[in-house]
Backbone as numpy.savetxt, mean C-alpha at the origin, in Angstrom:
# Nx Ny Nz CAx CAy CAz Cx Cy Cz
-19.52 2.01 -13.10 -18.30 1.70 -12.28 -18.08 2.83 -11.56
-17.51 2.70 -10.32 -17.27 3.71 -9.32 -15.75 4.34 -9.67
-15.56 5.51 -9.68 -14.41 6.28 -9.99 -13.30 5.93 -9.12
-13.74 5.53 -7.75 -12.80 5.07 -6.83 -12.09 3.98 -7.03
-12.70 3.17 -7.91 -12.06 1.75 -8.33 -10.66 1.82 -8.69
-10.48 3.07 -9.40 -9.23 3.17 -9.97 -8.17 4.19 -9.22
-8.58 4.62 -8.18 -7.62 5.59 -7.47 -6.31 5.00 -6.94
-6.42 3.69 -6.64 -5.10 3.23 -6.31 -4.14 3.00 -7.53
-4.63 2.77 -8.66 -3.82 2.68 -9.80 -3.21 3.93 -10.15
-4.22 4.99 -10.04 -3.74 6.44 -10.39 -2.75 6.97 -9.26
-2.99 6.54 -8.20 -1.91 6.97 -6.98 -0.62 6.22 -7.40
-0.73 4.89 -7.87 0.56 4.32 -8.00 1.37 4.77 -9.14
0.69 5.40 -10.21 1.27 6.12 -11.32 1.95 7.32 -10.97
1.52 7.96 -9.97 1.93 9.34 -9.62 3.04 8.95 -8.71
3.09 7.82 -8.04 4.32 7.39 -7.16 5.48 7.12 -8.18
5.13 6.29 -9.22 6.11 5.84 -10.16 6.64 7.24 -10.79
5.90 8.04 -11.00 6.46 9.43 -11.73 7.37 10.12 -10.88
7.39 10.05 -9.50 8.27 10.63 -8.59 9.69 9.80 -8.42
9.62 8.58 -8.80 10.81 7.74 -8.54 12.07 8.57 -8.87
12.10 9.20 -10.17 13.43 10.07 -10.50 13.45 11.53 -10.10
12.51 11.91 -9.56 12.37 13.30 -9.01 13.20 13.72 -8.04
13.46 14.95 -7.96 14.40 15.53 -6.72 13.60 15.23 -5.41
14.37 14.84 -4.46 13.91 14.62 -3.12 13.20 15.86 -2.53
13.53 16.97 -3.09 12.85 18.18 -2.48 11.48 18.58 -3.12
11.27 17.79 -4.07 10.12 18.12 -5.09 8.80 17.52 -4.42
8.91 16.52 -3.54 7.51 15.97 -2.85 7.96 15.01 -1.79
7.12 14.59 -1.00 7.16 13.84 0.02 7.47 12.40 -0.50
6.74 12.01 -1.45 6.98 10.75 -2.23 8.33 10.64 -2.78
8.76 11.60 -3.39 10.27 11.53 -4.09 11.27 11.50 -2.89
10.99 12.23 -1.80 11.92 12.26 -0.56 12.10 10.73 -0.01
10.93 10.30 0.29 10.74 8.90 0.78 11.40 7.75 -0.25
11.41 7.93 -1.41 11.79 6.93 -2.30 13.40 7.34 -2.30
13.88 8.53 -2.30 15.24 8.91 -2.23 15.95 8.29 -0.93
15.10 8.16 0.25 15.74 7.73 1.35 15.90 6.22 1.44
15.21 5.63 0.54 15.57 4.22 0.24 14.47 3.15 1.03
14.78 1.77 0.79 13.97 0.84 1.10 13.72 0.70 2.64
14.85 1.02 3.53 14.84 0.94 4.91 13.84 1.87 5.71
13.84 3.13 5.03 13.04 4.21 5.48 11.73 3.97 5.06
11.25 3.25 3.87 9.93 3.08 3.47 9.47 1.95 4.32
10.10 0.97 4.49 9.79 -0.21 5.47 9.41 0.22 6.78
10.15 1.12 7.34 9.80 1.83 8.67 8.42 2.62 8.61
8.32 3.13 7.47 6.87 4.01 7.47 5.71 2.89 7.25
6.07 1.77 6.55 4.99 0.91 6.45 4.60 0.26 7.78
5.51 -0.15 8.58 5.33 -0.62 9.88 4.94 0.37 10.76
5.17 1.54 10.77 4.41 2.61 11.54 2.89 2.60 11.24
2.64 2.80 9.76 1.45 2.96 9.48 0.48 1.77 9.81
1.20 0.52 9.66 0.34 -0.57 10.00 0.13 -0.60 11.56
0.95 -0.22 12.37 0.66 0.10 13.76 -0.44 0.96 14.09
-0.48 2.07 13.33 -1.39 3.09 13.59 -2.81 2.52 12.98
-2.95 1.67 12.10 -4.18 1.08 11.64 -4.69 0.15 12.93
-3.65 -0.58 13.38 -4.14 -1.44 14.61 -4.61 -0.79 15.72
-3.93 0.33 15.93 -4.40 1.28 17.31 -5.78 1.89 16.92
-5.87 2.53 15.69 -7.26 2.98 15.26 -8.37 2.08 15.24
-8.10 0.71 14.83 -8.88 -0.19 14.75 -9.30 -0.77 16.16
-8.64 -0.54 17.18 -8.87 -0.94 18.47 -9.56 0.04 19.29
-9.35 1.20 19.13 -9.90 2.33 19.97 -10.31 3.50 19.28
-9.95 3.72 17.91 -10.16 5.01 17.34 -11.50 5.13 16.94
-11.75 6.17 16.20 -12.92 6.56 15.66 -13.04 5.92 14.06
-14.21 5.90 13.44 -14.04 5.43 12.12 -13.37 6.28 11.28
-13.18 7.55 11.43 -12.52 8.71 10.55 -11.20 8.38 10.77
-10.65 8.06 12.16 -9.16 7.70 12.29 -8.74 6.50 11.69
-9.51 5.34 11.75 -9.29 4.09 10.96 -9.26 4.43 9.45
-10.17 5.07 8.85 -10.11 5.54 7.58 -8.84 6.10 7.10
-8.52 7.20 7.68 -7.26 8.03 7.60 -6.16 7.14 7.71
-5.83 6.39 8.66 -4.58 5.50 8.84 -4.65 4.41 7.90
-5.68 3.85 7.31 -5.77 2.94 6.22 -5.33 3.49 5.10
-5.78 4.65 4.81 -5.25 5.38 3.59 -3.83 5.63 3.49
-3.37 5.94 4.64 -1.91 6.16 4.88 -1.09 4.79 4.59
-1.66 3.66 5.24 -1.05 2.39 5.03 -1.19 1.97 3.52
-2.23 2.13 2.85 -2.16 1.75 1.45 -1.20 2.56 0.60
-1.14 3.92 1.03 -0.20 4.73 0.31 1.40 4.42 0.37
1.50 4.03 1.59 3.04 3.64 2.06 3.26 2.35 1.47
2.26 1.46 1.33 2.42 0.14 0.67 2.63 0.13 -0.79
1.95 1.23 -1.46 2.19 1.49 -2.83 3.71 2.02 -3.11
4.02 2.91 -2.11 5.48 3.41 -2.35 6.46 2.19 -2.23
6.31 1.28 -1.42 7.05 -0.04 -1.19 7.00 -0.66 -2.37
5.95 -0.92 -3.03 5.81 -1.71 -4.13 6.47 -0.89 -5.38
6.45 0.33 -5.36 7.27 1.13 -6.36 8.58 0.98 -6.16
9.04 1.14 -4.97 10.64 0.99 -4.58 11.19 -0.35 -5.13
10.46 -1.35 -4.86 10.78 -2.64 -5.31 10.63 -2.95 -6.93
9.97 -2.16 -7.55 9.53 -2.32 -8.91 8.70 -3.45 -9.21
7.74 -3.67 -8.16 6.57 -4.63 -8.37 5.57 -3.85 -8.70
4.77 -4.18 -10.00 3.65 -3.63 -10.37 2.53 -3.65 -9.60
1.73 -2.57 -9.24 0.59 -2.92 -8.29 -0.44 -3.79 -8.79
-0.45 -3.89 -10.23 -1.49 -4.72 -10.67 -1.32 -6.06 -10.50
-0.06 -6.53 -10.02 0.29 -7.80 -9.65 -0.55 -8.08 -8.25
-0.69 -7.21 -7.28 -1.40 -7.31 -6.19 -2.82 -7.38 -6.44
-3.24 -6.70 -7.37 -4.76 -6.80 -7.77 -4.86 -8.19 -8.41
-4.23 -8.69 -9.23 -4.25 -10.12 -9.63 -4.31 -11.16 -8.64
-3.39 -10.90 -7.61 -3.44 -11.90 -6.60 -4.66 -11.86 -5.78
-5.28 -10.64 -5.52 -6.59 -10.52 -4.90 -7.79 -11.18 -5.60
-7.66 -11.09 -7.04 -8.40 -11.46 -7.98 -8.59 -13.12 -7.78
-7.29 -13.49 -7.83 -7.09 -15.02 -7.78 -7.70 -15.63 -6.57
-7.68 -14.86 -5.39 -8.07 -15.28 -4.11 -9.69 -14.95 -3.85
-10.29 -14.19 -4.78 -11.60 -13.88 -4.71 -12.40 -14.96 -4.99
-13.59 -15.35 -3.83 -14.29 -16.30 -4.00 -13.95 -17.69 -3.51
-12.61 -17.64 -3.23 -11.97 -18.81 -2.45 -12.00 -18.77 -0.94
-12.34 -19.86 -0.38 -12.45 -19.84 0.97 -10.94 -19.46 1.76
-10.94 -18.59 2.39 -9.64 -18.37 3.12 -8.90 -19.57 3.75
-9.76 -20.35 4.40 -9.14 -21.48 4.94 -8.61 -22.58 3.81
-9.21 -22.54 2.63 -8.75 -23.35 1.62 -7.48 -22.74 0.73
-7.47 -21.52 0.93 -6.42 -20.76 0.22 -5.16 -20.88 1.05
-5.37 -20.80 2.48 -4.20 -20.79 3.44 -3.55 -22.35 3.19
-4.56 -23.43 3.06 -4.09 -24.72 3.21 -3.42 -24.97 1.93
-3.70 -24.26 0.98 -3.04 -24.48 -0.45 -1.73 -24.10 -0.47
-1.43 -23.24 0.37 -0.04 -22.42 0.51 0.80 -23.55 1.20
0.20 -24.44 1.94 1.11 -25.26 2.70 1.62 -26.36 1.92
0.83 -26.71 0.84 1.22 -27.93 0.01 2.31 -27.69 -0.78
């Protein structure tokens, strides 16, 4: 098993540990302290940066911006008290299912 498979779980646990920390102690604690609107703004900014990097950036830029988007998405989950493993469960549920079939099932 690749050690990278658990990095998102490890990162999520670190983010959770920063929820009650002083905003001066880390970027994550500061972001959580600023609240949901600030976190949502960062997720939007990072998503836009992924699109820009995907369109005309280098592979390195795309990788960097995708990592930022994943990080900020995990901060959003933590701020909303949504366990990250619920996202992994949803991805597992979808795995092996046609995207067309999965989307059609949501309309029913």
